[in-house]
N, C-alpha and C positions, 0 to 999 in steps of 0.2 A: 313929449320933452322930459328931458332927463337933468335932476339936480345931482350933482357931485361936490360930496363935503370931505375933505381930506384932514386927517389928524395925525400929527407925525411925533412921536415920542422917541427918541434916537434913531433904532435902528428898525424899529416898527413902525409900519404906516398902515393906517383905518382908514378905509375909504368906504363912506355911506352911499346910498345909492337911491335917489327918489324918482320914481315916475317911470318910464318906460325906456329902455336899453334894447333899440330897435336900428333899422338901417343910417336912418337918420343921426340918431344920438351917437351910435357904436363910435364913428370917427372923433368926436369929443372926448368919450373915454379913452381911447387908446391913446390919443395924444397926451391927456392928461398922467396916466401911466409910463407912459414912456419918458416923460420929465421928469417922475417923481421917484423911480425907482433904481436909481443909483447908488445910493447909500440906503437901501434897503435889505433887510435880511428876513424880515417877517411881514408881510401884507396880508391883512384880512381886510373882506369885503363884506360889508355891511348889507343884507340885502331887505330889512325890515320894512321899507316901504317901497322895494321894487314891482311895482305891479306886472310887468310883460318884459320877456327876454326874447328875441328873434335869432335866429340863425348868425345873422351880424355881431349880435351881442356875446352869443355863444363863441364866436371867434376870436375876439376881445380878449375873453376868460382864458380860454387855449392858449394865446399868445401869452398873457401874463402867468400862467402857471409854467411854460416852458423856461421862460424867463427866470421865475421865481426857484426852478427846478435846481438852477446852477448857484444859485446863490442864498438860498434858504428855505420857505417855507410859505406857502398862500393858504388860506382858507376861506370859506364862504360860511357865513353866519346869518341866524336869522331867515332862511330860505322861506317862502312862504309856499302852501300847497300849487298854487298855480305855477310858478315857479320851477318846485322839485317834479313835479309832472312833466315839464318840458327835458328837463335833466333827466329824468327815467327815461322817458322815449327815447333819447337821444343817445344813451349809453354814458352819460357826461359824471354820473353818478360815478362810473368805474374811475374817471380821470381825476377829476377832483374831490379835495377833501372839504366834505360837506358837514359841519355842525347844528 
């Protein structure tokens, strides 16, 4: 299960993820982002409560990063050890901005 909470402030959007971002839940996040990024210049994804991310979740983040590269910036915040390890192993630490 994945809970997605969005807060928009002008051209800044923060998306907080709680739960698991996997094959089952990735399409939900993909759909939420696709419908939310039109007027957004700065996307922040808060991963404080994200327990797990699969390759399907990584693909959604990569797609969002490509979109935001054309219109502004994207960063991930509050990434826990478990998720950071997945970013390390997959090389995503070199692709994504992680704070």
